[in-house]
N, C-alpha and C positions, 0 to 999 in steps of 0.2 A: 465698146472697148477697142482700142487700136490693136492691130496685129502684133506690133512690137511689145506692147504691155502684156498681151495675152501669152505671147511666147515666153516672156520673162516669168510670168506667173506660173506657167507650166514647168519651167526649169526649176523654180524655187520649190514647187510642190514635189517634184521628183527627188530633189536633194534632201528635203527635210521631212517629207511624209506627214505623219500625225504630230510631229513636234510643233508645227505651226498650224494655226487655225485661221483661215481667211475670214476677214471681217467685211461686212457689207459697207461699201463706201462709194465714192464717186467712181465712174467707170475707168478713169485714167489713174486711179490710185492703187497702190499695192500696200495693203494694211493687214497686219496679222496680230493675233494674240499668241503669247508665248508664256509658258510657266516659268517661275523664278529659277527652278533647278536646271532649266535648259537655256536660260538667257545668255550666259557666257559662251556656251558652245555655239549657239546660233549666231551671235554677233561676230564671233571669231571666224566662223565659216563664211559668213557674208563678206567679211573683210578680206580673207585670204584666198578664197576660191577664185581661180583665174577666170571662171565663167561668170562671176558675179562682180567682185571687186567693189563692194560698198565700203570704201575706205575712209570716208569722212563722216564723223558724227556731227550733225548740224545742231541738235538740241536734245535736251532731256527735260521733260516737264512733268510735274506732279499733277495728279487729278484726285479730287474728292467727290465721290458719287453719293454723298449723303443727300437724301430727298431727290435724287435724280429721277426725272420723268414726272414729277408731281408739279402741277401748275398751281401757283398761289391764287390765281385770279380766274380759274375755270368756273364759270357760273352763268346761269341764265337770268338771274335777278340780282337785286342789291338790297341790303338792309337799310332801314330808315336812318341809322346812325353812320353807316359807311364802314364800321369796323368789324362787321361780321365776316368779312372776307380777308381779314388781315393775315399776315404770315403766321403759320403754325410752326413754332420752334421746337416742338416736342416730338420725339420719335424719328425713326429713319424714313418711313413712308416710301413713296416713289415706286417705280416699276423695275428698278435695277435689282437683280437677284444675286449678283456677285459680291465680291469683297468691296469694301468701301474705298480703299486707297489703291492707286495704280500709278505707274510711271510710263510715259509715252516717249519713245525714242525715234528720232528722225535720222535716217542714214542716207547718204548720197553716194552714188556711183558716177564719177565723172566719165568713166569709160562707157557706161551704158546710158548716161544722161537720164538717169531715173532715180527716184527716191523710194525707200521702203520705210514704212511706219511699223514699229513694234510696240505692243502694249503688254506690260507685265503687271499682274495684280499682286498686291501684298497679301500674304496668307492671314496675318493677324491684324485686327483693328486696334487693339490696345498698344501694340508696338509694331507698327508697319515697317517692314524691312525688305530690302532687295540686295542682291550682290552688286558690288561696285564694278563699273566698267573702266576705271582709271588705268588698270594694267593693259587694257586693249586700246583705249582711246584717251590720251592725256587730257583732251578737251573736256572730258566728263567731270573733271575735278570741280570746276566752278558750277557746272550745271547741277551736279548732285548736291553740292552745298546749298544751292538755292532751293532745291526741292526739300531738303532737310529743314532749312530755315522756315520756309513758308508753309509746308505741309506736315513736317515732323516725320518724314520717311527716312529711316536709317539705311545707309548703304554700307554693308559689311565689306571690309577690305579697303575702304577709303583711307588715304594716308593722313588726312587732316580735316575730318568732318566737324566743322563748327559753323556758326552763323556767319552770313555774308552780307545781308541787307539790313537786318534789325540790330539793335544795340546789344551789348554783352549781357545786360541784365533783363532783357526782354522776356516776358512770360507768355507762353503759348505760341501758336503758329497761325499767323494772321490770314492765310488763305484757306484755312479749314472753314467749312460751311457753318459750323456751330460757333465760330469765333465771333464775339459781339462786335457789331459795326463801330461802336464807340470805343472799343478797346477795354483793357482792364485797368491800366494806369495812365496817368498823364505826367509829362516831364516839364519842369521849369527850373530856372536858375535861382537859387536862394542867395540873396545878397548877404544875409547874416552868416550863413555857413560857408559861403564862397565856393559853392559847387552846385552841380546839377542834382536835383532830388526827384524821387519818384513818389507820386501820391495817387490815392484812388481816384479814378476818373469822376468828374463832377457833372458830366453830361447826363441828363435824364433820358433814358431810352424811351422811344415812342415809335408807333407804327404809322407810316405815311400811306394813305390810301388814295389812289388817283381818282379824279372826278369821273363819274360814270355819265356818259352822254348817250342818250337813247331817244328814239322817236316817240312822240306822244301824240295820239290821235286828236287830243283836245285842241292842239295848236295848228293842225294841218290846214284847216279851212282859212284861218287867219293869215297864215303865211302865203297861201295861194292868192288871197285878195289884197295882199300888201298891207294889211292892218297890223298894228303892234300886237304882240302876243301876250301882253300883260293884262 
């Protein structure tokens, strides 16, 4: 870690203490976890403190940790049909012990020429929510609408929290890990009705399994001699 980053990390630790928890990341990164109840206070201090001046909100991104850390293809062998290692869509699984949903905030200090990443976990899974940053950073308006639209995270205090990328009648949140890849409905224009109609999706769900390429001792001698392996 550079001296400049280490100095800034020490300064942040001195100002926030236990309010922020340092995350393991790249050596040049400043990344912290913050609880929802302290989020507004931390962002406000990072923006207004003359020694910090993280005055620009670069991005707000939703995260779904469902099945985080579980590999679908971690195996030492393969089944005869190829479907024994297909994706398991049931249960949470994974090695992530925290809440399922979180929002990640990217803050930039032009004066320091540094960025700080904050991650705040939603307390509830059924109705994930966080305080809105619109009052502190006007640019959070569209970022939070996007996270709400794609992940279903509610931002309390947002002046106009509605969908921004999907249609008005869209059902569900498409970036959630348990949202079906083929969707829930399909859209087409009905000539008879003279309007767009929604219908249940007609795509048959299926699991695609990649081909397993492995060494086979039966063919090694043939390959060395340049003979066909059939």
